[in-house]
N, C-alpha and C positions, 0 to 999 in steps of 0.2 A: 143023626150025629150032631147036627147044629144045636138041637135042643139039649143034648148032653153037655156040650161045651158051654152053652149059655147058662145052664144050671150050675155048672162048676164055677163059672165066672161070678155068678151071683153069690154063691157060697163063700168064695174067697173074699169078695168085697165086704160081706157081712162080718167075717172074722177080722179083716184088716181094720174096719171101722171100730169094732169092739176093742181092739188092741190099742187104740189111740186115746182111750179115756185116761184122764189124769187122776192119779191116786196121791192123796196127801199123806206122806210118810212122816211129817213133822208137825203135829197139831200145835205144839208150843210156839212155833213160828207164827201161826195164825193168831194166837193169843197176843204175842208181842205187837203185831201189826195193828190189832184192833184196840189196844190199850192206850194209844196216843191219839189225842184229838188236837188239831190245830185249826183255829178259826180267828177272824175271818180270813179266808184265802180265796181270792186275792185280797191283800191288805191295802187299805187306802189311808188310814188315819195314823200311822206310825206306831201302832200297838197291835200285837197278836196275843191270843190267849192259848196257852198250852196246858192241857189237862191230861193226866194219866190216872190209872186206877189207884195208885198210892198217894199221888200229889205230894211227894216229899222233895227234898233238895235236888235240883236238876242242873247239870252242867250243859250249857248250850254252845254249840259251834255252828256258825253260818258260813257256808262256802259259796263263792260266786261260780259262774259257769267255767272259769279257768281252773277251778280247784283250789283257789287261794282262800284262806280264812279271812273273812271281812268283819266278823263280829264274834266275840266270845263273851259269855256272861254266865253267872251262877244265880239261879233264882230259887226262892222258896215259895213264891206265890205262883199264880197262874199267868201273870202279865209279863210280857217281854217287850221292851222298848226297841223298836226297829227304825226310829226316826232318822238315824244316821245312814240308813241304806238308801241308795238311789233306786229308781224304778228298774225292775228286771226280774230275772228268775234266779232263785237261790236254792241250795240244799240245806235244810236245817237238821242238825244231828243233836239228839237229846240223849244224855246219859243219866240214868237214874238207877241207883242200887246195882251197879255193875251191869246194867242192861242198856244197850245202845239201840236207838230207833231213829230212822231218818224219814223225812218228808220233804216234798217239794214245796217251796214257798214262792208265791208270786207277789211282788210289791209293785203297786201302781202309783 
């Protein structure tokens, strides 16, 4: 009887582990996330480079940890001047062609 219960327990554990696999139902979300590159991060020299697949005009919003906008800019190049930011952690929001992407930015 113990063997039967043990076998049933193992079978249930196998099925429950299989049910925990993540399935990506939105592959376009993965494309958005991989199309934005931000470097160097952490930034130390007052400039970061933002590249996207299209590299067209970008609207930039930078938020501090309190959710307040501390920097806004519109750039056509890859270079963003962040020399006005003090050291800390920020959230960078990039909007390009009605697509919005966010990244964490660390300034040292």
